[in-house]
N, C-alpha and C positions, 0 to 999 in steps of 0.2 A: 301488433307484430305477431306473426306466426313463426315459431322457431322449431327447427329440427336439428338432429345431429349433424355437425359440420358447419352450421351457420355461425357467422360472426355477428355478435349483437351490435346493432347500429345506434342504439340509444338506451338511456336508463328507463326502466319500465317496471311496473307492478304486475306480478304474475296472476293471471285469472284462470288459466287452465294449465294443468301439469300432469304429464304421464311419464313417471320415472326419469324426469329431466335432470341431467347433471351439467354443471357449467364449470369450465376451467377459468378461474379468476386469479391465477398466480401473478399475472402482470399488475393487478391492482392490489391484491392482499398479501402476496408472497406465500400463500398456502399451496403446498405441493400437490394436494389431493383435490380432485374436482368436488364441487359442492352439490349435495342433493338439494333440489329445490322443492318448494311446497306452495300452496295457495293460502294456507291459514294465516291469520293475523298474528303478529308478534307482540309479546308483552314487554314492558319496560320502556322507560323514557329515552335512554340513550343506548341503542343497540349498535355494536361495532359493525363496520362494513362487512367483515368476514362472516358475521352471524345473521345478516339480513337475507334469510333463505327464501323470502317471498319476493325478492327483487332480482332483476338482471341488470347488468351494467355495460355500457359502451366499452368496447375493447376486450370483452371476454368472448369465449367461444363455447358453443354447445357441443359436448362430447358424447352425450347419450340421451335417448328419449326425445320427447317433443313437448311443446307447450304453446301457450298464447299469453300475451302481456299487453297492457295498456301503457303507452308512453307517458313518462312523468318529467322527462328532461332531455333536451337536445343541446348540442354545441357546448358553450361555456357553462351551461347549467347542469351538465353531467358531472359525475365524479372525475372523469378524465379531464373535463374542462377546468375543474377546480385545480387539478395538478398543473395544467397549462398556465393558469393564472399565477400559481405559486412560483413556477419557473420564471415567469416574466418579472416577478417582484424581487427575485434573488439577484444580488449584485456580485460582480467579479471583484475580488480584492487583490491587492499586491501581496506577493509572498514575502515571508520574513527576509529572504536574501535581497529581494528588490528594495525593501525598505532600508535595510542596513547599508547596501551599496549606495543608495541615494543619500543617506546621511554621511557616508564616507566621502562621496563626491563633494558635498557642501563643505565638509571640513577641509578637504584638500584645496578646494577653490579659494576659500578664505585664507588658507595658509599660504598659497602661492601669491595671492594679491598682497598679503601682509609682508612676505619676504621681499617681493619686488619693491614695494614702497620703502621698506627699511633700508635695503641695500642701496637703492637709488639715492635716498636722503643722506645716508652715511657717507657715500662717495662724494656727493655734492658738497656736504659740509667740510669734509676733509680737504677737498680741492679748492674751496673758496679762499681768496677771491680770484684765483688764477684759472678758474674754469673757463673752457673754450667750447665752441660748438663741437669740435672733434672729441673733446673730453667728455661732453655730455653724451655723445653717441656711444663712446666706449662704456660709460657708466650704464647706459640703457642696455647695451649688449650683455654686460655682466648680470644685470637684473633679469634679462631674458634667459640667460644660461642657467640661472638659479631656478627659474620657472620650469625650464626643461628638466632640470635635475629633480625637482620636487614632484612632478607629475609622473606616475607609473603608466607610461603609454601602453604597455602591454596588458594592463589589468583587464580591460574589457574583452580583449581577445582570449586571455587565459580563462576567464569565467565562462565565456560562451563555448569555447572548445572543450573544457572540462565537463560542462553540462552535456554537451553533445555526445561525448564519449560515454558518459554515464547512461544516456538514453540507449545507446547501442548495447552496452553491457546488460541493461535491464531487459531489453527485448530478448536477449539470449536466455534470460531467466523467466520468460513468459509474462513479463510486465511491459506493456506497450504504453509509452509516455506520449500524451497528446499535447502537453504544454511544457516547454523546456524548463521553465523555472520551477515546475512542480517537483523535479528531481531533488532539489535541495530541501524543499519543504518536508518531504518524506523523512529526512534525517532528524527533524525535531518533532515528529509526531508523538503526542503524549497519550492520545486516546484513539482506538480503532473501533468504530461502531460497525458491526458486521451483520449482514443478513444471515439467516441460518441456512435456508435451503440452497444447496448447490455450492455454498462457500465453506461453511463449517461441516456440512454433510454432503453425501454423494449425489443428492437429488435423484435417488433411485430406491424406491421402496424395496426392502429385502426381508425375507422371512428369517428371523433370528432365533425363534423358540418354537418348540412343538410340545404338545401334551397328548399322547396317544398310546394305545397298546400295539398298533400296527402302523409303522411309519410309511410303508409302501402304500397301504390302503388310504391313509390320510392324504398322501401326496397325489395319488390318482384322483381322489374325490375332489380336491381343490383344483387340480389341473383340468379335469373334465367339466367341472361346473364353472367354467370361465370362458369368456368370449375372446380373450387374448390368444394369439397364436405365435409360435416361434418362427423366426425368419430363417433364411438359408444359413446364417451364422449361428443359429441356436438361440439368439436373443429374442425375447418376447416383444410383440408389438400390440399396443392397445392401452386400456385404462391402467394407470400405475399399480393399483392394488392387485388387479388380476395378472398383470405382468410379473409381479413378485411371486405369485403362486405358481405360474407356469415355469419361471426360472428356477424355483425351488425344486420342482419335480424333475427338471432337467439335471440340476446339480446332484440330486440324489440318485440319478441313473435310471429313472423310470419313464422317460419320454417314449422309448420304444414300446413299452407296455401300453402306454396311453393311446398310441396309434392303433391298437387292435380294437378299440372301442369305437362304435359309431353312434352319434347322437341322432335319436329318432324323434324327439319331442322335448319341449321345454316350457317352463313357466318363468318368463323373464323377471329380472329384478324389478322390484317395486319399492319406492321409498316408504310406502305405508307399512308393508309387512317386513321390509328390510331383509329379504331373502331372494334367492333364485334357485330353481331346480331344473335338472336335466334328466331325461331318460335315455339310457344308452343300451345298445345291443352288442353282445359278444357271444359268439359260439351258440347262437340260437336262444340265449336267455336274455332277460331284460333286468337292468338294475338302475335304480334312481339315486342320484346324488344331489344333496341339498347343501348349500352354504349360505351363511348370513350372520347377523348379529347373534352372539351366543345366547342372550336371554330369549330371543324370539325362536331360535332353532330348538333350544332345550325345552321350551314350552310345548313343542310338538313331538318330543321324543318319549317313547315308552320303554325303550331298551337301550343298552349300550354294548359295544362290541369288545369282546375279550376272548383271548385264546381260540380265535377262529370261529366263535359262535356268538349269538345274540343272547344277552341276559337281561332280565327285568331291571329297569332303572329304579333302584331304591332311593329313599330319601338321603341315606348316608353317602351313596355314590354321587348323587346330584350335588350335595353340599361340598363334597371334595372337588368336583369339577368347577363349581362356582368359586371356591377358594383359589384354585389355580388361575381362573379367569381374572379374579381381582388382583392377584399378584402380578400378572402380566400388565393389567391396566395401570397399576401403581407405578410401573416402569415407563409409562406413557407409550406402551406398545399398542398398535392397532390389532385387535383380536378378532378372528373369524372362526366360526364353528362349522364343522362338517358332519353330515349325517347321511344315512343311506336307507333304501327300502327296496326289497326284491319284488319283482313282478313275474308271474308265470306267463302272462301274455301282455300285449300292449294295453295300457290304461284306456278306459272308455273315453276320457278327455284329459286334456293337459291343463285344466283349470287348477289354480293354486290350491283352492280348498279341497280338491280331489286328491292332489299329490301330497301335499304337505301335512300329513297326519300319520300317526303310528310309526314314526321314524326311529332309526337305531343310531344312537350317538357314536361317532368315530373318534373325534379328537378336536383339538384346538391348534391353530397356527397363529403365531404372533409376529408382527412385522413392524419395521420402523425404517425411516430414512437414516441409515447408519452414518456415523461420523467419519470424516476423512482421517485415516490413521496418522498422517503427517501433521495434522492440525494440532493434535495434543502437544506434540513437541514444540510447535510454533507458539502455542499459548505460554508454555514454560519459558521460552526464549523472550516473549513479550514481558513477562514478569521480571526476568533478569535485567531487561533493558529499561525497566521503569515505565513500560507502556501499559495502559489500562485497556483490556479487551472488554467490549460490551456487545451483547447480542440483542438485536432488534428484529422481531419477526412477526408475521401475521398469523402464525400458528397458535394453537391453544397453549395456555400457561403450563399445564402439566408436561406437554411435549417439550416445550422450550426449556423448562427447568431440568428435565431428565437429560437432555442433550448438554446443557450447560454444566451439569454435575459431572458428566462423563469427560468433558473437555477441561474441567478445572476453572471455568469462568466464574462460577459462584464461589466466593470465599467468605471468611468471617467479616462481618460488618456490612455486607451488601446483600441485597435481596432481589426478588423478582416483582414486577408490577405489570398490570394490564393497561391497555389504552383507556378503558372505562375508568379505572382507578386514577389514572393520570389526569383525566378530565376534572376530577373532583379536587385536585390540588391547585390552589391559587398560584399564579406566576411567582409572587414574592416568597412563597413558602416552599417552592420546589427545589430540593437539594439533589441535584443530578448525581452527585457522588455516592449517594446511598444505594443506587440501583445498578445492577450489572446485566439484568435480563428484562426486556420489554416484550410482552406478548400481546397478541390481538391488537396491534397498533394500526393506525391509519396514517396516510401521508403527512397530515399536519402534525401528528405526534412526532414523527421522525425529524421534521424541521425544528420543532420545539426542543427536542433532545440535543440536536447538534448546536443550536444557538445557545442553549444553557451551558454546554461545555465551553463554547467559545467565550461566553461572558465571564467564565472563571479563568480566562487567560490561557486555555489549553489548545494547542494545535490539534485539530480533530480530523481524522479520516473517516469517510462514510462509504460503505460498499453497498451494492444493490444490483438487481437485474431487471426488475419490473418498472413499468411506467410510474408506479406509485413511489418509487425510490428517487426519481429524477429531481424533485425539488430539494430534498435533503442532500443529495449528492452535489448539487450546484451550490448549496449554502455552505458546505463543509470546506475546510482549508484544502483538503485533498479529497476529491471525488473519485471513487473507484468503481468502474463498471465491469460487468462480466462479459467476456468475449464469446462464450459458448451459448449460455442461456439468456444473455442480456438483450433487451430490446434496443432498437436503433436510437430511441429517445434517450435512454440511459447512457449509451456509449457516446452520444454527441455532446452531452453536458459534462462527462467525466474528464478528469485530468489524466487518469491512468486507466487502462483496460487490461484485465487479466485474461490472457489467452487460454488459461487452464481453469479459470473460475475457482482458484484455490486460495484459501486464507494464508497458507504458508508462503505463497508467493509475495503477499503483502509484506510479510516480515523480512523476506529476502530483499525486497525493494527498500525497506526502511534501512537495512544494513548498508545497502549500496548508497542510499541517500546520505547516511552519516559519513561514509567514506568520502563521498564527493565534497561534502561541506568541510570535513577535516582538511582535505587537500586544497580546497579553495582558501581556507584560512592560512594554511602553510604557505601557499603561493603569495597571499596578500602580505603576510609577515615578512617573507623573503623580499618582496618588491619594496615594501615600505622601509625596511632596514637598509636596503641598498640605496634607495633614493634619499633617505635621511643622511646617509654617509656622504653622498654626493653634495647635498645641500650644506652640511656642516663643513666639509672640506673647503668648498668654494667660499663660504661665509667667513671662515677663519682666515683664508688666504686673502680675501678682499680687505678684511680689517687690518691685516698686516701689510698690505700694499703690494702684493704680487699675485700673478695669475697661475693657478695650479693646473687647470684644465680649460680648454676652449669649449664653446657650445657644441661643436661637431663631435668632440670626444665624448661628451655626455650623451649626445644622441645615439652614437654608436653603442655605448655601454648599455643604454636603456633598451635598444632594439635587439641587441645580440646577446650579451652576457646576462641580461635580466630576463628577457622573454623566453628564450629557449629552455633554460633550466626551470623557469616558473611553469611552463607548459608541461614539462616532464614530471614535475612534482604532482601535477594533477593526475598522473597515471599511477601514483603510489598505491600499494595494496593497503587493505584495512589493517589497522593495528590490532593486536590480539584481544585487547579489552574493549573493543568498540561497542559490542552488544552487552556489556556489563556496566555501562555508564547510564546515569539518569539522562533523560532527554533534556536538551538545553531549553531554556525558557524562550518564548517568542519575544520577550523584551530584551534579551541579551543582545548587546551590540557586537559589532565586528571585533572590538577590542576587549571583549569579555574574557575572563580567565587569565588576565595578565598579558594578553597579546600586545597591547600598546606598550607596556613597560619592556617586554622582551624585544620588540622591534627597536625601541629607543636605545636599549643597552647594546644590542648587536650593531646598530648604526654607529654608536660611539666607538665600539671596537674597530669597525672597518675604517672609520675616520682617522683614528690614531695610527693604524697601520699604513693608510694611504699617505698621510702627512709625513710619517716617519720615512717612508720610501722616497718622497719628494726631497726632504732635507738631506738624506743620505746621498741621493743622486746629485743634488746641488753641491754638497761638500766634496764629493769625489770628482766633480767637474772643475770647481774653482779652488778647492783646498781651504775655504773659509766658511764659517757658519753664519754668514750674513743673510739677511732676508732680501731676496731679489729673484727676478725671473730667471729660470734655468731650463734649457731645452732637455738636458739629461734628466733633471728632476721631474719635468713634465712627463717624459717618456716612461720613467720608472713608476711614477704615480699612476699613470694610465694602466701600465702593465699590472701593477699590484692591485689596483681597484678592480680591474677586469677579472683577474685570477682569483682574488679573494671572494668575489661573488660566485664564481664557479664552484670553488671549494665549499663555500658557505651553503650552497644549495644542497649539498650532501648532509650537512648538519640539520637541515630543515626536513629531512625524511621523518623525523619524530621531534616534536616540540620539547619533550622531556627525556625520552629514551636515548641511550648511547647508540651511535650508529654502528659500533663494533659488536653489538648484541643482536642486531637485526639479521635474521637468517636469510630472508629473501632479498635478492638484489633487484634494483629498478633499472632494467636495461635501457629504458627510455632516458633516464637521467644520465647514465653513462654516455649514451649517444649524444645527448644535448651538451654535456660537459666537454666531450672531445671535439665536437663541431665548433662550439664557442671558443675553445682554446686554439684550435687550428686557425680560425678566422682572426683571432686576436694576434697570434704570432705573425700572421700574414701582413697585417697593417703595420706592424712594428719592424719586421725584417725585410719585406719585399720593398726594394728601393723606391719605385714610383708611387706605391701606396703610402710609404713613410713620408715622402715629400708632400703628398696631398694633405696628410694629417699633421705635417710640420713636426715629425718626430726626429730626434737625434739618433745617431748610430751609437748605441751604448755598448760597453764592454761586456764580456762574459761574466766578469765579477759583478758588475752592476745588475745584469740579468739574473744571476743566481741569488743576489740579495733580494731583488723584487719578488722572485718566486718564493723564496723562503719566508719572507714577511707575509705573503698571501696565504701560505700553508699554515701559518701560525693560528689562523682563525679556527682550525679544527681542534687542536688541544685546548685553546682558550674556551671554546664552546663546550667541550667535554667536561672541563672543570666547572663551568657555570651550571651545566645541567646536573652535575653531581651535587652541587650545593643546593640547587632548586629541589631536587628529589629529596634531599635530607630535610629541608624545611617543609616540603609537602607532607612528609610522614608525620 
């Protein structure tokens, strides 16, 4: 293969010729800076992918220089092919919500079948030996009505609509959901494994430190000794490091001055000497600027610039410069050194050995891909929410550790590790909880890390942008792709795509996921308590020998006074402490945290109120407390059961908090409550509808009693929550 700047590398290959060739390998390694290539052999048995400087890989791009290479692998034998194979091996799994709803469906199915069998058997035994065909049909209809009462018909619609609304809300916060059920999984995320470049950092090399006697001269030297150029908006275009230098000059206000210099010759950058030099003309005089690795440039310096003049470079000054250089390097900053040389006339040649000697040191510029400011607060929020942030990057260990320390990812008890070190740890001895930073990793390392967290029972999110991230993103419970810098491969396998490539957006999405799951549980508790009340009321009435409600009444209640408020509960805002809770365990069922007990207790309350309303209506109709069928009792029971569910939906805005302390109102719940109430009143009071439902015309006194009994659910629940909060403390 013959390679030049701008070429896409079509296969994996060993370099045999190299002239200052730089390759952009971010899609494979995650490293933000192009890699300088060489032809020399590498030492060491296991060299990480990002350090194989004598190789080129399919999917990378030549950004500078030229070279030739002999092909070592094509298709599935390339590093890109290995990633494709890992993608094929990764399997899609059900989300925690899908698993829990599946379990709930089984429980409800067995419950309904059991109830039908029991009621059918009890009625047959009670009627024996006078049972007739018509009697058996009535018994069967009673059993069917119980089945109708037991099944929350609106649950599937509630879950789907709440998740859909959550997807819309997340898209407004720059998180695009590609798989509906992933919304809920975010809420129980316990570990977020994040790529560094572009997610935790800005993916933009920026000069952050200088060491010089003349800031203007240093900025001009770095700017003029660069091939990057500012565009019409003032932003530099070109190699990331050189762009940082050009942008720094612009930010310091010296770009106009730089435009007065004209480049007349140059010695291009070479990976061997690690420098480049340019000769510029201004006002008839010539000046040379050289930039490169500090050690190499300083080796060619005989003077240093101070107070507007060149002074001999003494040993003491040189040691001071080297100390500053080391302090920058210790902070994982990329350091470049600038020097100059004056020429009375044009040099005889522009060969490097001719230009790069007798230089005058100007100063040092140190740069880094800076952190996103908002990410630091997001990491703090993760800690408060019990979520473990983990950095996985292809960059060098020192750079990764420096960024992790700035963000607060590294804390007591955890450390950093490289991919090569990880390879030395046997699978059975690898304790993934000991490490918060992984540097110089390869695609298979990322998959191993994700699987290790999952084996510990942790719901794991994995972010990434390059092709190398795709297998681990697919293996994670939540795969997060980058919308700006992400490759199409990564986006296609991700469950969620960040349109702003920002880690803080993931934390916002987790908060939204927790809100959605909370609301789904509130809706499930509301529906189950309502349906349980219907089952208990009919069960008791059947055992006592009378009919409290007909199947059509139950169907109406399930579809109107159950579904509308349940949907509105899905629109409830987050509770104040939602991001101060520990993530729920993936093994927690729908009934975890006492939800099953709460639903049963609330169902009992509603049953008592409904039966009470029936018996009061029956007594006010007949004047006796005998057990028998009563049209007034049925009408009052229907009215109480419908209204008590509407009122109870307001109780469910918080499972433990008082509704009178909630500052924000749920306008959707008010709308659903009013709509359900209007429709309920219509079937009771509109004559032709009342005839269809076989309702009696009740008095205002009976109506008032039915409404009052329904409203009692609010004070009853307030007292119950007060007791529960006291025991909770």
